[in-house]
N, C-alpha and C positions, 0 to 999 in steps of 0.2 A: 504494500500500500504506500503510494507516494503522495504526500501532502505538502503543498507549497514547495515542490522541488526536492524534498528530502524523504528518504525512506523512514516510515514510522512503524512498520510491522508487516506481518504476513497474515492474511485472512483467507479462509476457504470461501467458496462462492456463497454458501448459506449464511456464514457469519457476516460477510460483506452486505448481503441483502437485508440482514436483520438489524445490524448495529450501526445505524447511520446518523443518529441524532447529533452526535458530536461533530461529525463531518458536515452536516447541514449547517450547524452554527458557524463552523469555520468558513463555509462558503458565503454565508450571510455577512460575516465580519469582513471578508474580502470585498464583497459588494459595497458595503458601507464605506470602506476606505477609498475605493475607486470613485464613489459618488462625490467625495469631497473635492476631487480633481477634474471631474468630467461634467459636461453639460447634459449629455445624453448617453445612456448605456443600453446596449442591446444584449439581452441575456438569451443565448441560444440554447434551446432544449436539446435533449438527446433521446432518440427513440420516438415515443408517442405520448401525448398527455392522457390518452385514453386507455393506458395499460392498467386497468382497475385492479388487477391481481397484484400489482406492485405498488399501488398508491400509498399504502400505509407507511411505507418506509422510503418513499420517493424523495430524492433530493435534486433530480435533474430536470424535472418538468413542473407540474402543478404544485408539488411539495415546496420547491424553492419559491415559486411565485406567491404562494400563500405566506411563507415565512418572511419574505421581503416586501409583501404587500404590493405586488406588481400587476399591471394590466397585461393581458396576453393577446397576441394575434396568432391565429392558427394558420399554418402554411400547408397547403396540400400539393403534393407532387403529382401533377397530371401525367407525367411521363410513365409513371408506374401503373396507371389505369385506376378505375374505380374511385376517382377523386370525389365524385358527388356522394357516393355511399360512405366514403371514408370520413368526410366532414360531417355529414348528417349522422352517421353512426357514432362519431365522437360526442356530438351533442346528446345523443340518446343515452349513452352509458355514463357520462360524467355526472357526479352528484351536483346538487343545486349550487353549492358554494363554489366549486371549481368552474362550473358552467358560467356563473356570473362574472368570472374574471376575464372571460374571452370577449373581446370588444370588436372583433371583426376577423375576416379571413382573407388570405391571399392565395391565388392560384399560381404555381411556379412551373417553369419549363414547358410552357405552351408552344406548340409548333403550328404555324400557319396563321390564318385569319382569326383573331380573337373574337371578332363579332359573331362568329359561328357558335360560340359557347355562351351566348347571352341567355338562352333558355336554361342552360345548366346553372348559371349564376343565380338566376331567379329561383330555381328549385332549391338551391342551398339556402338562400335568404329566407324563403318562405317556410322551410322546415326548421330553421335555427333562430331566425330573428337577428342573426349577425350580419352586419353590412359588408359588402365586398369592398376591399381596400386596394384592389388592383390585380391585373393579370400580367405576370412577368413572362416574357417570351424565353424560348431557349436562347442562351447567350453563349456563343462560341468562345468568347474571351475567357470564360471560366476554365477552359481547357488549358490556359496558360498560367493558371494559379496553382500554388502548391496543393497537393492532394491532402485531404483531411485525414484519411486513414488508408491502411493497406488494401482495403477492398478495391480501390481504384486500380491497383496493380493487377488484380485478378481480371478486371474487365479489359485492361489494356496492357497485356504482358510485355510488350516491347514495341519498338519502332524500327522500321526498316526502310531503306531507300536504295534503289538500284545504283545511285551515284555514290553511296557511302563507301569510304575507303577503309574504315576500320570497324571492327565489331568489339563491343565491350559487353561482357556478360556479368550478371549479378544473380547468385543463387537466392531464390525467394524463400527465406527462412520463416518458420511459423511465427516467430516473435520479432520480425523485422521492424526496426525503428528508424525514425528520421529518413523515411523513404523519399522525401523531397530533396535529399542530397543529390539525387541523380537527375533532377529536372533540367539543369543546365546542359547535361550531356544529351538528354533526349531532344533538346532543341537544336543541336548541331546537325547540319545537313550532311556532314562528312562522317557521322557516327551512326551505326546501327546498335541500339541499346536493347539487350535481351534480358528479361527477367526469367530465369530458368525455374520452371515449376517443379514441385516435388514429383518424382517418378520419371523426370526427363534427365538425360545425360548432360553434363557440362559440355559446351561446344569447344572442342580442342582446337578449332581454327580461330578462336577469339584472339584478338591482339592484347586483351587485358581482361582478367577476371578480378572482380572486386568483391570481397567479403564485406557485407554491410554491417551497420549497427544492429544491435539486438537488445530487447528488453529482458532477455534471459540467456545470458552467454553460454552457460553450461548446458542447458537444455537444447539450445540450438546447435551447439557443437556436437552433441550426441546425435541430433537429428541429421546433421550433415553427414556423419559417418553412416547412419542407417541408410541413407540414400545412395551410398557408394561414391559420394562426391570426393571424399578424402583420397581414395585411390586414384580417381580421375585427376584431381589436382596435382598429385605427385607425378603422374604420367605427363600431364601438361607442362609442368616445370622441367622435367627431364628433357622435353622436346624444345626447351628454350622459351616457354611461355612466361608472361609477367603476371604477378599477383599483387594486389594491394588490399590491405585491410583497414577498415575505418572503425574506430572505437572498439566495439566488441569483436569485430572482424579482425582487428589488429591483435587483440588479446588471444584470439583463437590461433593465430599464426605462431605463437610461442610454444614452449615446451610443456608447460602446465598452467592450468587455472585452478587456484585454490579458493575454497570458500569455508574457512574454519568456523565461522559463526552461523552457517546455514542461511545466509541472506537470500540466496536464490532457491533454497529448497534443502532436501535431505542429503544430497550428494555433496561431499566435502572436497573432492578433488577430481580432476579429469585431465588426461593427457591431451596436450595441444597437438597441432599439426606438425610441429617441429621444424618449421621453415626458418625461424629466427631464434637466437639464443636469448630468450627472455621468459620470465614467469610472471603471472598476474595473481595478486591476492585481493579478494573482494573485501572491501571495508564499508562500514555502515554509512559514512559520510559521502554524499553525492557531490561531485565537483561540478559547479555551474559557473562558467565565466566566458566572456568574450575574449578572443585572442587575435593577435596580429603578429606577423613575422615573415620568414622566408622559407621556401622549400629548399632544403640543402642541395639536392641533386641538380636543380635547374637555376637556383638563385631567384626564382619568381616570387613576387609578393603574394601572401595569402592572408585572408581574414576568415574568421569562422568562430566557432564556439565549442567549448568542452561541456559535455553533459553525460557524466558516466560515474559508475561505481568502480572501484578497484584501482590498484597501483601496480604498474608493470616495471620490473627491474631485471637487470641482467647485462651481460657483456654487449648485447646488441645495442644498448643505449650509447655505446661509444661512437656509433655512427648514426646520429639521430636523423629522422626524416624532416623534422621541423625545428627551426631555431626561432624562438619568440623574441620580440623586441625588448622584453624585460630581462633578457639574458637566459631564460629558461629554455629547455629543450623537451622534445616529445617524439616518441616513435622510434623507428629503427629502419635501416636499410641493410639488406644482407650483403655478403662479400662481393657477389657479382652484380649487384645493383638491380636485379630483376624482381626482387621481392621487397616490399616496403609496407609500412603501416604506421598509423598514428591515431590519437584519440580525437582529432579535430574534425568536427562536422562542418559542412558548408564549403569545403575546399573547392569543389568544382564551380561554385558561384564566383570564385575569384578569377577575373578575366585573364590576368597574366598567367596564373598557374594553369588554368584550363588550356590556354593556347600552348604553353610549353609542354604540357603532358601530351596533347594531341600531336604536336610536332614530333615528339619522341616516338610516337606510334606510327608516324607516316601520314598524318592527316593535317588539314588546315582548319583552324577555328574561325568562325565568323566574328569572333571577338565582340559579341553582343554583351552589353552590360546586363546581367541577369536581373538584378534588382530593378533596373529601369524597365525591363520587359514586364516584370510583375506589376510595377506601378502603373504602366500603361494599360494593362489588362484591368486593374482595379478601377482606373478612371473610366474605361469603357463600360464596365459593369455598373458603376455609380451613375453614369449618364443614362443608361437604360432604365435603371430603377427610378431615377428622378422623373423620367418621362412616363413610366407606366404605373407607378404607385401613387396613392393619394397621400403625398408627403405631409401636407398640412394637417390632415386628419390623424396621421400617425404621430406627428409632433404634439398635437393636441392631447392625445392619450397620455403622454408623459406629463404634460403641463397640468393636466386635470387631477393628478394624484395629490 
């Protein structure tokens, strides 16, 4: 269980579903703190407000809205189908107190002429009494935004281009984290980015295989072995392939991962892949910090962030991958330079580093500023929302509190 960025314990699913009151108060306290600095806060729900079987312990939807005394707007995803039944059904099963909090609804991801759905809007309004606050069209710009969760990776396992000169492969681990690390590579026309699904072999023709971050290093390392990927990685390296590990992926590259306090579970130690001379020991404190520095191999500037448990030590640290501006170092490069890793997320968003990496693989980078690309997509989304939503009515909901 991670609260405000730090590990506070381990819960099984039943306990997490039952013992949430303290967590709810923590969420409300965070909301109150943010309210002191913000003019308007949007609290995004998770799942559905009409999961009545979970309502007693809910902190992600109507439970939080009640605790913080917030008005609610219900958003229906028409792309999934049954949107009329979904909204009318939510009205039917919510209790009177929760129902009264909902002040209107929005239809999202509409494709085509929205006027054709006028009768549907009337049906929803007639059965619920909630006003329609807008119909949002399908917005292609959202595809340029960072993914919210790993489910998007299953829907879009990779990108391919006939003109691409290099292939970069990423094993899709069960607890894969920080999956938006790879968005800048996905946007490069010279790169085919492949997320390798469980049950599929690693592509031995890849120019680079990247072991990604993970929320459960030991479990995902064991899973990697179960898939036969460890054997394939060693074959790939013997053939001259290049491997990079990011955060947990870097920890997996070493000789051992130790967990003496059982932070990740009952397994106290696991042998690593043995590609670099380093060992990692899990520690309760989670490192969270923004970093800047250079990639030692190319001299390119990097910016990113650390967000990990565990400290890695060993002889491999004598040849670090990253040298920070504050004098610190992180990661390791093996003797022949073909295997490297570090704890830093966001590396590929660093324009100079991404260009240097692709050059070393035989490709050219477009040198697009990734943060600027995301900002442009956000601006496009915002302009569409401003045009299609009843913004004044939405703002009035907040002001009326």
